[in-house]
Each structure stands twice: as C-alpha cells, then as structure tokens.
C-alpha positions as CSV (number, residue, x, y, z in Angstrom):
1,M,64.5,-8.5,171.5
2,R,61.7,-7.1,169.5
3,L,63.6,-3.8,169.1
4,F,66.6,-5.8,167.7
5,R,64.4,-7.5,165.1
6,M,62.9,-4.1,164.1
7,L,66.4,-2.6,163.7
8,S,67.6,-5.6,161.6
9,L,64.6,-5.3,159.3
10,L,65.1,-1.6,159.0
11,L,68.8,-2.1,158.0
12,V,67.8,-4.7,155.4
13,V,65.4,-2.2,153.8
14,V,67.6,0.9,154.0
15,A,71.1,-0.5,153.3
16,P,70.6,-1.3,149.6
17,A,69.5,2.3,149.0
18,A,72.8,3.6,150.5
19,F,74.7,1.7,147.7
20,A,72.3,2.5,144.8
21,D,73.5,4.2,141.7
22,S,73.5,8.0,141.7
23,P,73.1,10.4,138.7
24,Y,76.3,12.0,137.3
25,Q,77.2,14.2,134.4
26,V,80.0,12.9,132.4
27,E,81.8,15.2,130.0
28,M,84.6,14.2,127.7
29,I,86.8,16.0,125.2
30,L,88.8,13.8,122.8
31,V,91.8,15.6,121.3
32,R,94.7,14.9,118.9
33,Q,98.0,16.3,120.1
34,N,99.4,17.7,116.8
35,A,103.0,17.9,118.0
36,E,103.1,14.1,118.5
37,P,103.5,11.8,115.5
38,V,100.3,10.1,114.5
39,I,100.4,6.4,115.2
40,N,98.2,4.3,113.0
41,S,96.8,1.2,114.5
42,R,94.7,-1.7,113.4
43,A,91.1,-0.8,112.6
44,A,88.5,-1.2,115.4
45,P,87.2,-4.7,115.6
46,E,83.7,-5.3,114.2
47,N,82.4,-5.8,117.7
48,W,84.2,-2.6,118.9
49,D,81.2,-1.7,121.3
50,A,81.2,-5.2,122.9
51,G,77.5,-4.9,123.7
52,A,77.8,-1.6,125.5
53,A,74.7,0.6,125.5
54,R,74.8,3.3,122.9
55,L,74.8,6.9,124.1
56,G,71.3,8.1,123.2
57,T,70.4,11.7,122.4
58,D,67.9,11.6,125.3
59,K,70.8,11.4,127.8
60,M,72.8,14.2,126.3
61,S,73.2,17.3,128.5
62,P,74.6,20.8,127.9
63,P,78.4,20.8,128.1
64,R,80.0,22.9,130.8
65,L,83.6,22.8,129.5
66,N,83.1,25.0,126.4
67,N,85.8,27.4,127.6
68,I,88.4,24.5,127.6
69,V,87.3,23.5,124.1
70,D,87.7,27.1,122.9
71,K,91.2,27.3,124.3
72,L,92.2,24.0,122.8
73,S,90.7,25.0,119.4
74,A,92.6,28.3,119.4
75,D,95.9,26.5,120.0
76,N,97.5,24.9,116.9
77,S,99.0,22.2,119.1
78,Y,95.6,20.4,119.5
79,T,92.7,19.3,117.3
80,V,89.4,18.7,119.1
81,L,87.9,15.5,117.7
82,A,84.8,15.2,120.0
83,H,83.2,17.1,122.8
84,K,80.2,15.3,124.5
85,A,78.3,15.6,127.8
86,W,75.6,13.3,129.1
87,E,73.9,12.2,132.3
88,Q,74.1,8.6,133.5
89,N,73.8,6.7,136.8
90,L,77.1,5.4,138.2
91,G,77.6,2.9,141.1
92,D,79.9,0.2,142.3
93,Q,79.3,-1.9,139.2
94,P,81.1,-0.9,135.9
95,V,78.8,0.8,133.3
96,K,79.9,0.7,129.7
97,V,78.8,3.4,127.2
98,A,79.4,3.2,123.4
99,I,80.1,6.7,122.0
100,T,80.0,7.5,118.2
101,D,80.3,10.5,116.0
102,G,79.8,10.8,112.3
103,T,78.0,8.7,109.7
104,E,78.0,5.0,110.1
105,Q,79.6,3.0,107.2
106,F,79.3,-0.8,107.4
107,G,79.1,-0.8,111.2
108,Q,82.0,1.6,111.7
109,F,82.0,5.3,112.5
110,P,84.6,8.1,112.0
111,L,84.8,8.2,115.8
112,E,83.8,5.2,117.9
113,G,84.7,4.1,121.4
114,V,83.7,2.7,124.7
115,L,84.0,4.2,128.2
116,S,83.6,2.0,131.2
117,L,83.0,3.9,134.4
118,Q,82.9,2.4,137.9
119,L,82.2,4.6,141.0
120,G,84.0,4.2,144.3
121,R,85.9,6.7,146.3
122,F,87.3,7.6,142.9
123,T,86.0,6.8,139.5
124,D,87.8,4.0,137.6
125,I,87.8,4.4,133.9
126,D,88.6,2.2,130.9
127,A,88.7,4.1,127.6
128,D,89.0,2.6,124.1
129,F,88.5,5.1,121.2
130,W,89.2,4.8,117.4
131,I,89.4,7.6,114.9
132,N,88.8,6.0,111.5
133,Q,89.4,7.2,108.0
134,F,87.3,5.7,105.1
135,D,87.9,5.3,101.4
136,S,85.3,6.1,98.8
137,N,83.7,2.6,99.2
138,G,83.2,3.1,102.9
139,S,86.0,0.8,104.0
140,V,88.3,1.8,106.9
141,V,91.7,2.6,105.5
142,A,93.4,4.0,108.6
143,S,92.7,4.2,112.3
144,E,94.2,5.8,115.4
145,H,93.6,4.2,118.7
146,L,93.4,5.6,122.3
147,S,93.5,2.9,125.0
148,Q,93.6,3.7,128.7
149,K,92.9,0.9,131.2
150,D,92.4,1.0,134.9
151,V,92.7,4.7,135.3
152,R,91.6,6.1,138.7
153,T,90.3,9.7,138.5
154,K,89.0,12.2,141.0
155,N,85.4,13.3,140.7
156,N,84.4,16.9,140.2
157,Q,87.6,17.9,138.6
158,L,89.0,17.8,135.1
159,N,91.2,14.7,134.5
160,Y,93.7,14.2,131.6
161,L,94.3,10.8,130.2
162,D,97.4,10.9,127.9
163,G,97.4,8.3,125.2
164,G,100.4,9.7,123.2
165,H,99.1,11.5,120.2
166,L,95.4,11.1,121.3
167,A,94.3,12.3,124.7
168,L,91.0,12.4,126.7
169,L,89.9,15.1,129.1
170,I,87.1,13.9,131.3
171,K,85.1,15.4,134.2
172,I,82.6,13.4,136.2
173,T,80.3,15.5,138.4
174,S,77.7,14.4,140.9
175,L,74.2,15.8,140.1
176,T,73.0,15.1,143.7
177,A,75.9,16.3,145.9
178,K,75.5,19.6,147.6
179,P,77.9,22.3,146.5
180,P,80.4,23.3,149.1
181,S,79.1,26.0,151.4
182,A,80.6,29.5,151.4
183,P,83.0,30.3,154.2
184,P,81.5,32.4,157.0
185,P,82.1,36.1,156.8
186,D,85.1,37.4,158.7
187,I,84.1,38.6,162.2
188,Q,85.6,42.0,162.9
189,D,85.8,43.4,166.4
C-alpha cells in the first residue's frame, strides 16, 4: 500500500511537467500575391491586438527561411510584406502574439496583426493581419485584411495559409526536439 501511495505522489509531481509549455521558433512570411486583385477592407479596429502580448525584440531570433524570401522577392508575382522569426513557448493553451511593423500613427501600424497558436499533435493557428495605408495626417485611408481561423498545421514544415491576395507562410519548429538520426550505413558483404 505504501508503494501505491508513493507512485501516486510521484505521478502528481511529474505529470504537470509532461504537459508544460515547450520552446519553439515561429517564423512567418506575409506576402501579397500580385496576380490577385487587391481587396480593400475596413480598417483594423482600434483594439486590433485584443490584449495580445506584443512581440518584443528580446524574443526575436535569426530567420532560417531567407532562401524562400529571396525566391519570392525575385518573382514579380509576390511582394514580401514582412518576414519575422521569434522564440516563444507553446502548449495546450492558445497563446496570442501581436505583431507590428512600421511607425505607429494614432495606435495603428502599417502592418499589424495577431497570431494565436495552440500546440497539440498539430499546431492550431488563428491569423488576423491588416496592411494599412495612411494619409498625410496619419489617418488610415485603406486596409487589406488577411483572416485565417482554425487552421491546423504540421510542425517542422513550411505551411501556406492562402487568404486570397494576401498569404502567410509559417513554420513552427521545436527547439527541444532531437533531430532525426541518420540512417545506418549500408552493410556490404
């Protein structure tokens, strides 16, 4: 009976660690597909970030997909609007990150958006991004919007989220998983 109690206590202590958040690198490339007609939308709401944590410079990491960005930039069919990479913990609870680029004008940015990521067997993503144009007074005069909800993506591979004339390429890579081992050398007789 004493052994059973010890095992129960050990499970209570160890089990939460098995479901703890793990560190991941998230890398995203936001592109405009030039062959598609631009669809203007309403400007982002004033509370576009909905309380999501802002992506700080301390979390930024070196991007690994520069070769993809170079290929997209060389092709007239695409305009790369943003390329960002950062590290963050992901787990079974959704984590929202607010992403901006450019100079803020009255609470709005040229590029602003929120990514919500939830880790499971796959990673579930909600993405909302706005590309804003400002007039000389700093007011938003035109916006483009990318909205993708409940998208299930595979980890450790590049995923493409098509939003019409805007698209998001995203790769989520575990920073703790061991890389796959090399196959054994061929045994020759």
